[in-house]
N, C-alpha and C positions, 0 to 999 in steps of 0.2 A: 624591685619592691614597690607596690602601689603606694601612692601618697596617702598619708594618714588624714582622716577627717576631710576628705573631698567634700565639695559643696555642690548641691543640685537643687532642682525644683521638682514639684509634683506634676505640674502641667499648666493650669490656667493662671493667667494674670488678669487684672481688672480691664474691662473695656473702657475706652475713652468715650465721653459723652457725645463727641462728634461722630461716633461710629455706630452706637446702638441706643435705641430708645429703651427706657425702662431697664437700665443696664444690669441691675442685679436680679430683680424678680425673685428675691429670696426672703420675703418678709413673712412667709407662712400663709399668705392669702393668695398671692398670684401663683399661677401654674406655669412652670417652665418645662414640663414634660409633654405637653400637648402642643398648642400653637406656639408657645414660647415668646420671648421678647422679639422686637422687630428692629431691623437695621434702619438707620436713618437714610441711607442712600440705596441705590440699586444699580444693576448693570455694571458697566465698566467703571463708573465712579465708585461703586462699592468695592470692587476688586482692588482698585488702586488705593483706596482708603485702608483696606485690610493689609495690603502690602506695607503701607506706611506705619500702621499700628504694630505690625510684626517688627519692623525696624526699630521702633521706639522701645518695645519690651526687650528686644535683643540687646540694645544699647544699655538699658538699665541693668540687665543681668550681668553684662560684661563689666560695667562700672562698679557694680556691687562686689564683683569677684567670684561669681558663680562659675564653677568648672564645667558642669554639664547642663546645658540650657535647653529650653523649649521655645516654641513660637508663641507661648502664652495662650494657645487655643483661640487666637484672635479671629479666626474664621468660623468659629462655632458659636451658635446660640445656646447650645447645651452639650455637655461632654458625652452624653449618650445619644440623644436623638439626631444630632447632625450627622453622625456616622450611620445610624440605623436607616435614615431616609435614603441613603445611597444604595441600599441593597433591595433586591426584589423581595416581595412577600409581605410588605408592611403598608398600612393605611393610616395616615395622619389627618384625614379629612373627617371621617366618622369616628370621633373620639368616644371613649367609654371610661366611666369612673373606675379607678383602681386604688386599692389600699396598698401602700408600699412601705418598705423599711420597717417591717414588723409592727405595723400599725402607727408609725410615727406620722405618716402623711397620707392624705387622700387627695388624688388628683384626677383630672381628665387626661387620659393617656392614649397614645396610639395603640394600634392593634396589629398583631401578626395574623394575616388572613390567608397565607399560602406558603409554599415551600420557600425557605430563605435561599437566595442565590446571589453570589458575588459575581457580577457581570462586567464590572469596570473598576478601575482604581478609584479609591475614595479620598485618601489624604496624601497620596504620593506626591502630587505637585506641591503640597504644603511643605513636605520634607525637602524637596529639591530647592524651593525658595529659601527655606531656612539655611540650608547649606551654602547658598550663594551669598548670604549676608553675614556669615560668621566663620571664624576659623576654629571655634571651640567644638567640643563634642556635643552632639545633639541627641535629644530624646523625642520620640514620637509616642503618642498615647492612643489607646483603643479601649472601648468598653468591653468588659469581660462577661462570660456567660451568665453567672448567677445574677449579676446586676441587670443584665438585659431581661431576664425572666421576671425580676422584681419591678421593672420599670415599664414594661410593655404588656398589654393584654394578649393572652394566647387564645386566639380563636381558630387555631389550626392544629397544633401538635397534640394537645390534649393532656400532656403531663409535663411538669417542669423539667425533668431530666432530658426528655426528648427534645424539648425546645432549646435547652442549654447546649446540648451536643450539636444540634443543627447549626446554631450560631457559631460555636467553636470551629466547626468544620469550614465554614465559609470565611470567618474573620481570619483564619490561618492563611488564607490566600492573600489577603491584604497585608498581613504581617510579612509574608515572604517578599512582596513587592516593596515594602518599606525597607527591608534589609538590603535589597538590591539597589534601592535609591540612595543608600548611604547612612541610614539611621544608625547611631552608635548604641542606643538603648531603645528597646520597644517595651513600653509599660502598659500593662493591662489593668484597668481600673475596676476593682472589685470591692467597693466599700461594704457591700452587703454581707461579706464574710463575717463582719463584726456583729451582724444582726441574726444570722442563722449559722452559728458555728458548727452545729451537728450536721446540718446538710452540707456545709462546706467540706467537712472531713469525710462525709459519706460519698458524695459524688461531685461536689463543686470543684475540688482540686483536680480531680481526674479530667473534668471538662476544661479547666484552665491548662492543664498539660497538653491537651489536644490543640489548643490555640498556638502553642509554641513548637509543635511537631515539625522537625526538619529545619529549624532555625539554628544558625551558628552565632548570630548576634547576641549581645547581652540582653537578657529578659528580666522584667520586673513585674511585681504585682503590688498595687496600692490598696491598702485596707485602712479605713478610718471610721469615725463615728458620725460623719456627716457634717455639713456646714452648720455653723451656729445661725439660727434663724429666730428673730423675735416672734413670740407667740407660740413657739414649738419647743417642747421639752427635748433635751438631748441626752437621753440615758446612756450610761457607759456600762453595759453588761460585761461580765467577766468572760469575754470571748477569746481574747488573744492567746491564752495558754493552749487551748484546744487547737486553734487555727495555726499558730506558729509552729507547734510541735508537728502537726500534720504536714505543713509546708516544707519542713526540713527534708522530707522524703519526695518532694516534687521536683520537676525539671526546671523550675524557676530559679534564676540566679540571685535576684535581689528582692528583698521584702521592704516595701515602703510603709512604715508604721507610725501611727500617731502616738506621741508620748507627752507632748506639752499640754494640750487642752484636756486630755484624759487623765493626766497626772499619774499614769501607770508606772509601775516599778520596772526599770530597765533590766532587772534580773530575769525577766521573761526571755531575754535574748539568749540565755544559756540553752534554751530549747531548740535553737537553730544554729548550731556551731559551725556549719559549713557555708552559711549564707552571708552575703553582704547585706547590710541593713541601712536603708535610708531612714535615719532616725529623726522623727519629727520633734524639733526643738524650738519652733516658734509657732504660735497659735494664729490662725487666719482670721483675726478680728481687729478692727480699728480701736477697740476699747482697751486694749492692753498692748504695751510695747516692752518686750524683754530687753535685757541688757546683754552686752557681750560677755560679761562675767557669768551671768546666769546660763547662757548658752554653753560656755566652756565647762561650767560645772556639770551640766547635764551630759555633755558629750563624754567627759572623763568618767562619769558614773557608768555610762553605757560601755566604756572601754574596760570596765571591770568584768564584763560578761563576754565580750568579743575583742579581738585585737583592734587597735585604732585604724588599721588599714581596711578592716571590714566594715567600718562605720562611715557613712556619709551624712553630713548635716543637711537637713531638708526642712521645709515647712511641714506642719501636720497634714495639710491638704492643699488644694489649689487656692490661690489668692484672689479668685474672682470676686468674692463678697466685699473686698476691701477697697478703699479709695486708692487711686494710683500712687499718690505721694506716700501714704502709710505702707503700702505694699513694698515700694522701693526701699523705704527705711527698714522694714523687716529684713529684707535680703541683705542689706548692708550690715545690720546688727548680727545676723546669722553668720556671715562670712568673717566678721571681726571676731566673733566668738570661736569659730573653728580655728582661726589663726592663733588665738590665745590658748586654746586647748593644745595645739601642737607645741607651742612654746612651753607651756607648763609641763608637758609630758617629755620635754627634751627632744622633740622630733623635728625641730627646725634648726 
């Protein structure tokens, strides 16, 4: 029987100031989908500093009590574009304006200018390094098709669906390499499902299924409402019922869903009775700090819809916007809350 209320992360952890200039770049004015923030170092010095940063965030996750960890995306300037730049068919020199996330943001973004081709491993070495510094289960993250379509200008394929399926076909090759390298979970980040639920149900989930074709490893999809950013509204449309119900029929094993910042009702989980849910129970903001009691209450509420073994405690989203100290505190509170939920449910 799987452990009840396992703990995990979504992906990103804060960058240290000795690693990256303009660490967050999430104030609603700066653009991190075009040129993006800059590393402080370069060459071998940068690679060694990134190794050290991974060691730090691994240690913090282990100290907090996280069961399934990530490398904190310490080698990525952006969860989408760092991966995209590794495939053929993209240009990040001649940027073009793009409105994204259903009008929430307008940025200077890269362009797809030719056939997308996966010609070399992208983050396989990251997974191998992570496995070398921890004995815990590990997660690798990749950007998913609809989020690619919404984040990159399409100057080649001509329609969103063709663009999405071309990405899915090629990123599946990377996912297979990550499975072979020893990833325990491969998560596809698809936050835009919350912004375009009808498109997600129409063709987005089909494209997502193509990403996991042929995989035996546990797969997950992450869907949230975006980072909190000063100066930008963060609308919470009623998208989850449509998307969650459709995902119940997908090939994906786990759904990573935001519930804390969105204050959505966990009853939605009744729509996905066969899935494991990474239940967002801490919000990724320095401005609020949940308590273990609050986390336990939310997890036990979710357990009214699914079994405790189907529920994993997780942050709403990546913790990149937070300060390192507050992010570490969030993880500790979350793990304490999961332990309290197990105790209150008589599962320890």
